[in-house]
C-alpha positions as CSV (number, residue, x, y, z in Angstrom):
1,X,118.4,76.6,118.6
2,X,119.2,74.1,115.8
3,X,120.8,75.4,112.7
4,X,118.2,77.3,110.6
5,X,117.1,76.2,107.1
6,X,119.0,78.6,104.9
7,X,117.8,80.0,101.6
8,X,119.5,78.6,98.5
9,X,120.6,80.6,95.5
10,X,118.3,78.5,93.3
11,X,115.3,79.4,95.5
12,X,116.2,83.0,95.6
13,X,116.5,83.3,91.8
14,X,113.2,81.5,91.4
15,X,111.4,83.8,93.8
16,X,112.9,86.8,92.1
17,X,111.8,85.6,88.6
18,X,108.3,85.0,89.9
19,X,108.1,88.4,91.6
20,X,109.2,90.1,88.3
21,X,106.8,88.0,86.3
22,X,103.9,88.8,88.6
23,X,104.6,92.4,89.5
24,X,106.7,93.7,86.7
25,X,110.2,95.0,86.2
26,X,113.3,94.0,84.3
27,X,114.5,90.5,84.8
28,X,118.1,89.5,85.3
29,X,121.1,89.6,87.5
30,X,123.2,92.8,87.8
31,X,126.0,91.3,89.9
32,X,126.0,87.6,91.0
33,X,128.7,88.2,93.6
34,X,126.5,90.8,95.4
35,X,123.7,88.2,95.6
36,X,126.1,85.6,96.9
37,X,127.4,88.1,99.5
38,X,123.9,88.8,100.7
39,X,123.1,85.1,100.9
40,X,126.3,84.6,103.0
41,X,125.5,87.3,105.6
42,X,123.2,85.4,107.9
43,X,125.3,82.2,107.7
44,X,128.3,84.3,108.7
45,X,126.4,85.8,111.6
46,X,125.4,82.2,112.6
47,X,128.9,81.0,112.5
48,X,130.0,83.8,114.9
49,X,127.3,82.9,117.4
50,X,124.2,84.9,116.3
51,X,121.2,82.7,117.1
52,X,118.3,85.3,117.0
53,X,116.0,84.5,114.1
54,X,115.1,88.1,113.5
55,X,118.8,89.1,113.3
56,X,119.4,86.4,110.7
57,X,116.3,87.3,108.7
58,X,117.4,91.0,108.8
59,X,120.8,90.0,107.4
60,X,119.1,88.5,104.4
61,X,116.8,91.5,103.9
62,X,119.4,94.2,104.5
63,X,122.0,92.5,102.3
64,X,119.7,92.0,99.4
65,X,118.1,95.4,99.6
66,X,121.4,97.3,99.9
67,X,123.6,95.2,97.5
68,X,121.2,95.6,94.5
69,X,122.4,92.3,92.9
70,X,119.4,92.0,90.6
71,X,118.6,94.4,87.7
72,X,115.2,95.2,89.3
73,X,113.0,94.0,92.2
74,X,115.7,94.2,94.9
75,X,113.3,95.5,97.6
76,X,110.8,92.8,96.7
77,X,113.2,89.9,96.8
78,X,114.7,91.3,100.1
79,X,111.4,91.2,101.8
80,X,110.5,87.8,100.3
81,X,113.8,86.3,101.4
82,X,113.1,87.5,105.0
83,X,109.5,86.2,104.9
84,X,110.4,82.8,103.4
85,X,113.4,82.3,105.7
86,X,111.3,83.0,108.7
87,X,108.4,80.8,107.5
88,X,110.6,77.8,106.8
89,X,112.0,78.2,110.2
90,X,108.7,78.2,112.0
91,X,107.8,81.9,112.1
92,X,105.3,84.2,110.4
93,X,106.1,87.8,109.6
94,X,102.8,89.7,110.0
95,X,102.9,93.3,108.7
96,X,100.6,95.4,106.5
97,X,101.7,95.9,102.9
98,X,102.0,99.7,103.4
99,X,104.4,99.2,106.3
100,X,106.5,96.6,104.4
101,X,106.9,99.0,101.5
102,X,107.9,101.9,103.8
103,X,110.4,99.7,105.8
104,X,112.0,98.3,102.7
105,X,112.3,101.8,101.1
106,X,114.0,103.0,104.3
107,X,116.5,100.2,104.2
108,X,117.3,100.7,100.5
109,X,117.7,104.4,100.9
110,X,120.1,103.8,103.9
111,X,117.7,105.4,106.5
112,X,117.1,102.1,108.4
113,X,120.0,100.1,109.8
114,X,120.2,96.4,109.9
115,X,119.7,96.5,113.7
116,X,116.6,98.6,113.3
117,X,115.3,96.2,110.6
118,X,115.9,93.3,113.0
119,X,113.9,95.1,115.7
120,X,111.1,95.7,113.3
121,X,111.1,92.0,112.4
122,X,111.1,91.0,116.0
123,X,108.1,93.2,116.7
124,X,106.2,91.6,113.8
125,X,106.9,87.8,114.0
126,X,105.1,85.1,115.8
127,X,105.4,81.3,115.8
128,X,103.5,79.5,113.0
129,X,100.7,77.3,114.2
C-alpha cells in the first residue's frame, strides 16, 4: 500500500469550524498540542509498519475523540477526520447516523477501545467507485 494521504492541521481546523458553524457549539481550541498529538497517531503507526487503513483511520478518530483538543465538537471532528481520511484514500465509510453517534459516544466515554473502533470501521468501509 502506498503512503496514505494524511490529514493536515489546516484541513482539520477548517472542518471543525464548519461543523461548529453548521451544527452548533463553542468554537475554539482548548489545547493545540492535543490536536497535534491526535494528528500524529496514524503517521506514527504507519512509520512502525501499520498498513491497515481502518487501523489508521481509527487512530485519528480515537485520538481526537479522547484528547478533547477543541473546546466543543470533539466527537464530530473525530468522526469527520476518519470519514475524510478514508474517503481521500479511496474508501467510503457507510454507517447510519444513529450508529455513528453511539460509537463515538462509546469512544469518548472510554467504553470502546481503539482496536474495537478499528474493527467497527473495517466492518463499515468499502472501496469508492
